[in-house]
C-alpha positions as CSV (number, residue, x, y, z in Angstrom):
1,X,-30.0,22.8,31.3
2,X,-32.9,21.0,32.8
3,X,-32.3,17.4,33.9
4,X,-35.0,16.0,31.6
5,X,-33.6,17.7,28.6
6,X,-30.1,16.7,29.5
7,X,-31.1,13.0,29.9
8,X,-32.9,13.1,26.5
9,X,-29.9,14.6,24.7
10,X,-27.6,12.1,26.4
11,X,-29.8,9.1,25.5
12,X,-30.2,10.3,21.9
13,X,-26.4,10.6,21.6
14,X,-25.9,7.0,23.0
15,X,-28.6,5.6,20.7
16,X,-27.1,7.3,17.7
17,X,-23.6,6.1,18.7
18,X,-24.7,2.5,19.3
19,X,-26.7,2.4,16.0
20,X,-23.7,3.6,14.1
21,X,-21.5,1.0,15.8
22,X,-24.0,-1.8,15.0
23,X,-24.2,-0.7,11.4
24,X,-20.5,-0.7,11.0
25,X,-20.2,-4.1,12.6
26,X,-22.8,-5.6,10.3
27,X,-21.2,-4.0,7.2
28,X,-17.6,-4.8,8.4
29,X,-17.0,-7.3,5.5
30,X,-18.0,-4.7,2.9
31,X,-16.0,-2.0,4.5
32,X,-12.9,-4.3,4.7
33,X,-13.2,-4.9,1.0
34,X,-12.7,-1.2,0.3
35,X,-9.1,-1.3,1.6
36,X,-6.1,-2.2,-0.5
37,X,-4.3,-5.2,1.0
38,X,-0.6,-5.5,0.7
39,X,1.5,-8.4,-0.4
40,X,1.8,-9.9,3.1
41,X,-2.0,-10.1,3.5
42,X,-3.2,-10.8,0.0
43,X,-0.3,-13.1,-1.2
44,X,1.8,-12.6,-4.3
45,X,5.4,-12.0,-5.3
46,X,8.1,-9.6,-4.0
47,X,11.2,-9.0,-6.0
48,X,14.2,-6.8,-5.2
49,X,16.4,-5.9,-8.3
50,X,19.9,-4.6,-7.9
51,X,21.1,-2.2,-10.7
52,X,24.6,-3.1,-12.1
53,X,26.2,-0.4,-14.1
54,X,28.7,-0.6,-16.9
55,X,31.1,2.0,-18.3
56,X,28.6,2.5,-21.2
57,X,25.6,2.6,-18.9
58,X,26.4,3.7,-15.4
59,X,23.9,3.7,-12.6
60,X,22.4,7.2,-12.1
61,X,19.3,8.6,-10.6
62,X,17.9,9.2,-14.1
63,X,18.7,5.7,-15.4
64,X,17.2,4.1,-12.2
65,X,14.1,6.2,-12.7
66,X,13.8,5.2,-16.3
67,X,14.1,1.5,-15.3
68,X,11.4,2.0,-12.7
69,X,9.1,3.6,-15.2
70,X,9.6,0.7,-17.7
71,X,9.0,-1.9,-15.0
72,X,5.9,-0.1,-13.9
73,X,4.5,-0.1,-17.5
74,X,5.2,-3.8,-17.8
75,X,3.5,-4.6,-14.5
76,X,0.5,-2.3,-15.4
77,X,0.0,-4.0,-18.8
78,X,0.2,-7.4,-17.2
79,X,-3.0,-6.5,-15.3
80,X,-1.7,-6.8,-11.8
81,X,-4.0,-5.0,-9.3
82,X,-2.5,-2.4,-6.9
83,X,1.2,-3.2,-7.7
84,X,4.0,-1.5,-5.8
85,X,7.1,-0.4,-7.8
86,X,9.5,1.9,-6.0
87,X,13.2,2.6,-6.2
88,X,15.8,2.9,-3.5
89,X,18.3,5.3,-4.9
90,X,20.8,5.0,-2.0
91,X,21.1,1.3,-2.6
92,X,20.6,1.4,-6.4
93,X,17.7,-1.0,-6.1
94,X,14.1,-1.3,-7.4
95,X,11.5,-3.1,-5.2
96,X,8.5,-4.7,-6.9
97,X,5.5,-6.1,-5.1
98,X,2.8,-7.9,-7.1
99,X,-0.2,-8.8,-4.9
100,X,-2.4,-11.6,-6.2
101,X,0.3,-13.0,-8.6
102,X,0.8,-16.7,-8.3
103,X,3.2,-17.4,-11.2
104,X,6.5,-16.3,-9.6
105,X,8.9,-17.3,-12.3
106,X,6.8,-15.7,-15.0
107,X,6.7,-12.5,-13.0
108,X,10.5,-12.6,-12.6
109,X,11.0,-13.2,-16.3
110,X,8.8,-10.2,-17.2
111,X,10.2,-7.8,-14.6
112,X,13.9,-8.5,-14.9
113,X,14.5,-9.1,-18.6
114,X,16.3,-6.3,-20.4
115,X,13.9,-6.7,-23.4
116,X,16.5,-6.4,-26.2
117,X,15.0,-7.9,-29.3
118,X,17.3,-8.7,-32.3
119,X,16.9,-10.3,-35.7
120,X,19.9,-11.9,-37.5
121,X,20.4,-13.9,-40.6
122,X,22.4,-17.1,-40.7
123,X,25.7,-15.2,-41.3
124,X,25.2,-13.2,-38.2
125,X,24.3,-10.0,-39.9
126,X,21.9,-7.8,-37.8
127,X,18.7,-7.0,-39.6
128,X,16.5,-5.1,-37.2
129,X,16.2,-4.6,-33.4
130,X,13.5,-3.8,-30.9
131,X,14.2,-0.2,-31.3
132,X,12.6,-0.4,-34.8
133,X,9.4,-1.7,-33.2
134,X,6.2,0.4,-33.2
135,X,4.0,-2.2,-31.5
136,X,3.9,-5.9,-30.6
137,X,0.6,-7.8,-30.3
138,X,-0.3,-11.4,-29.3
139,X,-2.6,-13.1,-31.7
140,X,-3.7,-16.4,-33.1
141,X,-2.2,-17.4,-36.4
142,X,-4.9,-17.8,-39.0
143,X,-5.4,-21.3,-40.2
144,X,-3.2,-23.0,-37.5
145,X,-4.7,-21.1,-34.5
146,X,-1.2,-21.1,-33.1
147,X,-0.3,-18.3,-30.6
148,X,2.1,-15.8,-32.2
149,X,3.5,-12.3,-31.6
150,X,3.1,-9.9,-34.5
151,X,5.5,-7.0,-34.9
152,X,4.6,-3.6,-36.4
153,X,7.8,-1.9,-37.6
154,X,8.7,1.6,-38.5
155,X,8.8,2.2,-42.4
156,X,12.6,2.0,-42.6
157,X,12.7,-1.3,-40.7
158,X,9.9,-2.7,-42.9
159,X,12.1,-2.2,-45.9
160,X,15.1,-3.7,-44.3
161,X,13.2,-6.8,-43.2
162,X,11.6,-7.2,-46.6
163,X,15.0,-7.1,-48.3
164,X,16.4,-9.6,-45.7
165,X,13.7,-12.1,-46.3
166,X,14.1,-11.8,-50.0
167,X,17.8,-12.7,-49.7
168,X,17.2,-15.5,-47.3
169,X,14.4,-17.6,-48.8
170,X,14.8,-21.2,-47.6
171,X,17.1,-20.1,-44.8
172,X,16.5,-19.2,-41.2
173,X,16.0,-15.8,-39.5
174,X,17.4,-15.9,-35.9
175,X,15.2,-14.1,-33.4
176,X,17.0,-13.3,-30.1
177,X,15.8,-11.8,-26.9
178,X,18.4,-10.6,-24.4
179,X,21.0,-12.7,-26.2
180,X,19.0,-15.9,-26.2
181,X,17.4,-17.5,-29.2
182,X,13.6,-17.6,-28.9
183,X,12.7,-18.5,-32.4
184,X,14.4,-19.4,-35.7
185,X,11.8,-19.7,-38.5
186,X,12.6,-20.7,-42.0
187,X,11.8,-18.0,-44.6
188,X,9.3,-19.5,-47.1
189,X,8.6,-16.4,-49.1
190,X,10.5,-13.2,-49.6
191,X,9.4,-9.6,-49.3
192,X,7.8,-10.0,-45.8
193,X,7.5,-6.6,-44.1
194,X,5.8,-7.6,-40.8
195,X,7.7,-10.3,-38.8
196,X,5.9,-12.9,-36.8
197,X,7.4,-14.7,-33.8
198,X,6.1,-18.3,-33.4
199,X,6.8,-21.2,-31.1
200,X,4.6,-20.3,-28.1
201,X,2.6,-23.1,-26.4
202,X,0.1,-20.7,-24.9
203,X,-1.5,-17.3,-25.5
204,X,-0.3,-16.2,-22.0
205,X,3.4,-16.6,-23.0
206,X,2.9,-14.8,-26.2
207,X,1.1,-12.0,-24.4
208,X,3.9,-11.7,-21.8
209,X,6.5,-11.3,-24.7
210,X,4.3,-8.6,-26.3
211,X,4.2,-6.7,-23.0
212,X,7.9,-7.0,-22.6
213,X,8.6,-5.7,-26.1
214,X,6.1,-2.8,-25.9
215,X,7.5,-1.5,-22.6
216,X,10.9,-0.9,-24.1
217,X,14.5,-1.8,-23.2
218,X,15.8,-1.4,-19.7
219,X,18.6,1.1,-19.5
220,X,20.4,-0.9,-16.8
221,X,21.3,-4.5,-16.1
222,X,19.1,-5.6,-13.2
223,X,20.1,-8.6,-11.1
224,X,17.5,-10.3,-8.8
225,X,18.9,-10.3,-5.3
226,X,15.8,-11.2,-3.4
227,X,12.5,-12.8,-4.5
228,X,9.9,-14.8,-2.6
229,X,6.2,-15.7,-2.9
230,X,3.6,-15.2,-0.2
231,X,0.7,-17.6,-0.3
232,X,-2.8,-16.2,-0.1
233,X,-3.5,-18.7,2.7
234,X,-0.7,-17.3,4.8
235,X,-1.9,-13.8,4.1
236,X,-5.5,-14.6,5.1
237,X,-4.3,-16.2,8.3
238,X,-2.2,-13.1,9.1
239,X,-5.2,-10.9,8.4
240,X,-7.5,-12.7,10.7
241,X,-4.9,-12.7,13.6
242,X,-4.3,-9.0,13.0
243,X,-8.1,-8.3,13.2
244,X,-8.1,-10.1,16.5
245,X,-5.1,-8.1,17.8
246,X,-6.9,-4.8,17.0
247,X,-10.2,-5.9,18.7
248,X,-8.3,-7.3,21.7
249,X,-6.3,-4.0,21.9
250,X,-9.5,-1.9,21.8
251,X,-11.2,-4.0,24.4
252,X,-8.2,-4.0,26.8
253,X,-7.7,-0.3,26.5
254,X,-11.4,0.4,26.9
255,X,-11.7,-1.7,30.1
256,X,-8.6,-0.1,31.5
257,X,-9.9,3.4,31.0
258,X,-13.3,2.5,32.4
259,X,-11.9,0.8,35.5
260,X,-9.3,3.5,36.4
261,X,-11.0,6.7,35.4
262,X,-14.7,5.7,35.6
263,X,-16.9,8.4,34.0
264,X,-14.1,10.2,32.1
265,X,-12.9,6.7,31.1
266,X,-16.4,5.9,29.6
267,X,-16.2,9.2,27.6
268,X,-12.7,8.3,26.4
269,X,-14.0,4.9,25.3
270,X,-16.8,6.5,23.3
271,X,-14.3,8.9,21.7
272,X,-12.1,5.8,21.0
273,X,-14.9,4.4,18.8
274,X,-15.0,7.7,16.9
275,X,-11.2,7.7,16.7
276,X,-11.3,4.3,14.9
277,X,-13.9,5.6,12.4
278,X,-11.7,8.7,11.7
279,X,-8.5,6.6,11.4
280,X,-10.0,4.1,8.9
281,X,-11.8,6.8,7.0
282,X,-8.5,8.7,6.6
283,X,-6.7,5.6,5.4
284,X,-9.4,5.0,2.8
285,X,-9.2,8.7,1.7
286,X,-5.4,8.5,1.1
287,X,-5.7,5.0,-0.5
288,X,-3.2,3.5,1.9
289,X,-2.1,0.0,1.4
290,X,-2.8,-2.1,4.5
291,X,0.1,-4.4,5.4
292,X,1.0,-6.2,8.6
293,X,3.3,-3.3,9.4
294,X,0.4,-0.8,8.9
295,X,-1.8,-2.9,11.2
296,X,1.0,-2.8,13.8
297,X,0.9,1.0,13.5
298,X,-2.9,0.9,14.0
299,X,-2.6,-1.4,17.1
300,X,0.1,0.9,18.5
301,X,-2.0,4.0,17.8
302,X,-5.0,2.5,19.7
303,X,-2.9,2.7,22.9
304,X,-1.6,6.1,22.0
305,X,-5.1,7.3,21.3
306,X,-5.9,7.5,25.0
307,X,-2.5,8.5,26.3
308,X,-3.6,12.1,26.0
309,X,-6.7,11.3,28.0
310,X,-4.6,9.7,30.7
311,X,-2.5,12.9,31.1
312,X,-5.6,15.1,31.1
313,X,-7.6,12.9,33.6
314,X,-4.7,12.7,36.0
315,X,-4.5,16.5,35.9
316,X,-8.2,16.7,36.6
317,X,-7.9,14.4,39.6
318,X,-5.1,16.5,41.0
319,X,-7.3,19.6,40.7
320,X,-10.2,17.7,42.4
321,X,-7.9,16.7,45.3
322,X,-6.9,20.3,45.6
323,X,-10.5,21.2,46.3
324,X,-11.6,22.7,43.0
325,X,-15.1,22.0,41.6
326,X,-15.6,19.6,38.8
327,X,-16.1,22.4,36.3
328,X,-13.0,24.2,37.4
329,X,-11.0,21.0,37.5
330,X,-12.0,20.2,33.9
331,X,-10.8,23.6,32.6
332,X,-7.6,23.6,34.6
333,X,-6.8,19.9,33.8
334,X,-7.2,20.3,30.0
335,X,-5.3,23.6,30.0
336,X,-2.3,22.4,32.1
337,X,-2.0,19.0,30.2
338,X,-2.1,20.6,26.8
339,X,1.6,21.5,26.6
340,X,2.8,18.0,27.5
341,X,0.4,16.4,25.1
342,X,1.5,18.6,22.2
343,X,5.2,18.0,22.9
344,X,4.8,14.3,23.1
345,X,2.7,14.0,19.9
346,X,4.8,16.4,17.9
347,X,8.0,14.5,18.7
348,X,6.4,11.2,17.7
349,X,5.2,12.8,14.4
350,X,8.7,13.9,13.7
351,X,10.0,10.4,14.1
352,X,7.2,9.0,11.9
353,X,8.0,11.6,9.2
354,X,11.6,10.5,9.2
355,X,10.5,6.8,8.9
356,X,8.2,7.8,6.0
357,X,10.9,9.8,4.2
358,X,13.8,7.3,4.5
359,X,12.1,4.0,5.0
360,X,11.0,1.4,2.5
361,X,7.5,0.3,1.6
362,X,6.5,-1.6,4.8
363,X,8.1,0.9,7.1
364,X,6.5,3.8,5.3
365,X,3.1,2.0,5.8
366,X,3.8,1.8,9.5
367,X,4.8,5.5,9.6
368,X,1.7,6.6,7.7
369,X,-0.8,4.7,9.9
370,X,1.0,5.9,13.0
371,X,0.9,9.5,11.9
372,X,-2.8,9.4,10.9
373,X,-3.5,7.7,14.2
374,X,-1.8,10.4,16.2
375,X,-3.6,13.2,14.5
376,X,-7.0,11.4,14.9
377,X,-6.3,10.8,18.6
378,X,-5.6,14.5,19.1
379,X,-9.0,15.4,17.7
380,X,-10.9,12.8,19.7
381,X,-8.9,13.1,23.0
382,X,-8.8,16.9,23.2
383,X,-11.9,18.0,21.4
384,X,-14.5,15.2,21.6
385,X,-13.7,14.0,25.1
386,X,-13.7,17.5,26.4
387,X,-17.0,18.3,24.8
388,X,-18.6,15.2,26.3
389,X,-17.3,15.9,29.8
390,X,-18.3,19.6,29.8
391,X,-21.7,18.6,28.5
392,X,-22.2,16.2,31.4
393,X,-21.0,18.8,33.9
394,X,-23.3,21.4,32.4
395,X,-26.3,19.2,32.8
396,X,-25.7,19.0,36.6
397,X,-26.4,15.3,36.4
398,X,-23.1,14.8,38.3
399,X,-23.8,17.4,40.9
400,X,-20.3,17.8,42.5
401,X,-19.2,14.2,43.1
402,X,-15.5,13.6,42.6
403,X,-16.1,9.9,42.9
404,X,-17.3,9.9,39.3
405,X,-13.8,10.8,38.4
406,X,-12.1,8.1,40.5
407,X,-11.3,10.4,43.4
408,X,-12.2,9.3,46.8
409,X,-13.9,11.8,49.1
């Protein structure tokens, strides 16, 4: 390849690379907004529920899964964005993370309640239960504009309730939720087929009860063993510090590679920029939730992204010291380093797979980002860096000067 053509191609690549980097930097806020932030960065509520079985309802994988599904329905209907609901079968626990939720006690009440609705008369006779319910809706009472919950019952339950109200005109109907009295209205007229639950100071509370009733009854008793709230301010501060850690890590690694390995180090730095684009693109594609643990995996993978280059470049330097040409040293260096690189990365991927399989949410996030980072680093370190170096050697711009590779004559 002629020198003029080689220089033009190289300059075009650098201009394209720098233009892309500048565009990504200018659009960094919009790009960051595409990622799902975890509880520790966005703020919200984390709750750990311990299942407690009884002889009538023992803790099994099926009952735990049913409880998880019901809680997921409750959370989804509450309108929480990107919630995390996952069970830990080995411990008999369900972990719930609600990013963006500020009302901690309201969230606990919704998630942990059994949801057993019962209607009794004053003599203690059971009239209907939540199992007779078709649908519950929050609405405003016509005339008084009072928040209420209306209940739509199955036909058999409608008949039972109408008969009960006819027998109890002027007396109270006791409405209980999980064994607690939530309302005790006086029956003013008999023959009522659609119960209405009153006594809610706000539409939000009425809506939460309707969600609770619509989601069903939990098959297990769930006890809150851990709950805490993370403020959005703390999450934002952690996010800013994490961004600084990533940028400092990139800069430090880039300077080290440039100072120690010179021209190959420069190519590795260029590949490192491509690596970050591949990593973030892959995380977006799999819709990974970014937490502090995930960012720790990203920072760690930045250092690991060039460890393959370090092995390769040291091999190349050994070949140059042995008297081989730059072209021959490149081929021999990449070929001899490949086995060690594959072994090191495969063993790390195995460890990351074990963490992802048996770890909890934050640990799984760390394992996911680390695994994606390792795969992306293999692509950039082995393929892209090799292509750039072979291109430079093929242009004959380097002539045969080992000093470009950090080897003294």
